[in-house]
C-alpha positions in Angstrom: 6.3 15.0 1.3 7.1 12.8 -1.9 10.5 13.1 -4.2 12.1 11.5 -6.7 10.8 9.2 -9.4 8.1 7.1 -9.2 9.7 3.2 -8.9 8.2 -0.1 -10.8 6.4 -1.9 -9.1 6.2 -5.8 -9.2 5.4 -7.2 -6.6 2.4 -9.5 -6.1 -0.4 -8.1 -4.4 -2.5 -9.9 -1.5 -5.6 -9.0 -0.3 -7.2 -9.9 2.9 -10.7 -11.6 2.2 -12.0 -9.6 5.1 -11.3 -6.5 2.8 -12.4 -8.1 -0.3 -15.6 -8.8 1.1 -16.0 -4.9 2.5 -15.7 -4.6 -1.9 -12.2 -2.9 -1.9 -10.0 -3.5 -4.9 -6.6 -2.1 -5.8 -5.2 -0.6 -9.2 -2.0 1.0 -9.6 0.5 1.0 -6.9 3.6 3.9 -6.7 6.9 3.7 -4.7 8.1 7.5 -3.8 10.6 8.2 -1.1 9.8 11.3 1.9 12.4 13.6 2.8 15.8 12.0 4.4 14.4 8.4 3.0 14.8 6.3 -0.1 11.4 4.8 -1.7 9.5 4.4 1.6 6.0 5.1 0.7 3.6 2.7 -1.2 0.9 4.5 -2.8 -2.2 2.3 -3.6 -5.1 3.3 -5.7 -8.2 1.6 -3.8 -11.6 1.5 -5.5 -14.2 1.5 -2.9 -17.5 0.1 -4.0 -19.8 0.6 -1.2 -19.1 2.3 2.3 -15.0 2.1 3.9 -14.2 2.6 7.5 -11.8 0.8 9.2 -8.0 0.1 9.7 -5.9 -1.2 6.8 -2.5 -2.9 7.1 0.1 -2.7 4.4 3.2 -5.3 5.0 6.0 -5.7 2.7 8.1 -9.2 1.9 11.3 -10.1 0.1 10.9 -12.4 -2.6 11.7 -15.1 -0.4 8.6 -14.3 1.9 10.8 -12.5 4.9 8.8 -9.4 6.2 10.4 -6.0 6.4 8.0 -3.0 6.6 4.2 -2.7 7.9 2.3 0.2 8.7 -1.3 0.4 9.9 -3.8 3.3 8.8 -7.7 4.1 9.2 -9.0 4.7 5.6 -12.5 6.2 4.6 -14.2 6.5 2.1 -17.8 6.4 0.1 -19.4 3.9 -1.7 -18.3 4.7 -5.8 -15.1 6.2 -4.7 -11.8 5.9 -5.5 -8.3 7.1 -4.8 -4.6 6.8 -3.7 -4.1 6.4 -0.5 -0.4 6.9 0.7 1.0 4.2 3.1 4.4 5.6 4.7 6.6 3.1 5.9 9.9 3.7 8.6 12.6 5.8 6.6 14.3 2.7 7.3 12.2 0.4 5.0 13.3 0.8 1.9 10.4 -0.7 -1.0 12.3 -2.5 -3.6 9.0 -3.1 -5.9 9.9 -6.9 -5.5 7.9 -9.5 -3.8 4.8 -9.6 -2.2 2.8 -6.5 -0.3 -0.1 -7.4 1.4 -3.5 -5.2 2.7 -4.9 -6.8 5.8 
């Protein structure tokens, strides 16, 4: 599904209080491309300190705070699991690796 070279990620990462309260944290983030698109997949290494089963919305913003991508995905994991979760944005979304990424 993904292709190309991983892009350097320099964005600020924000996690909503609702997700923090469910004891989920974010580790490394990678940016890759899907077929026919450039840099539209955000792969977040999520760490689950307790059972988790809910919807997460990932949003990307420019350095000036303008939103330019949003995707929602259901995520389920057991306590003490950790794994990459892919958030696949619209093919027109080119995540540039700078700005802000939020998980809500």
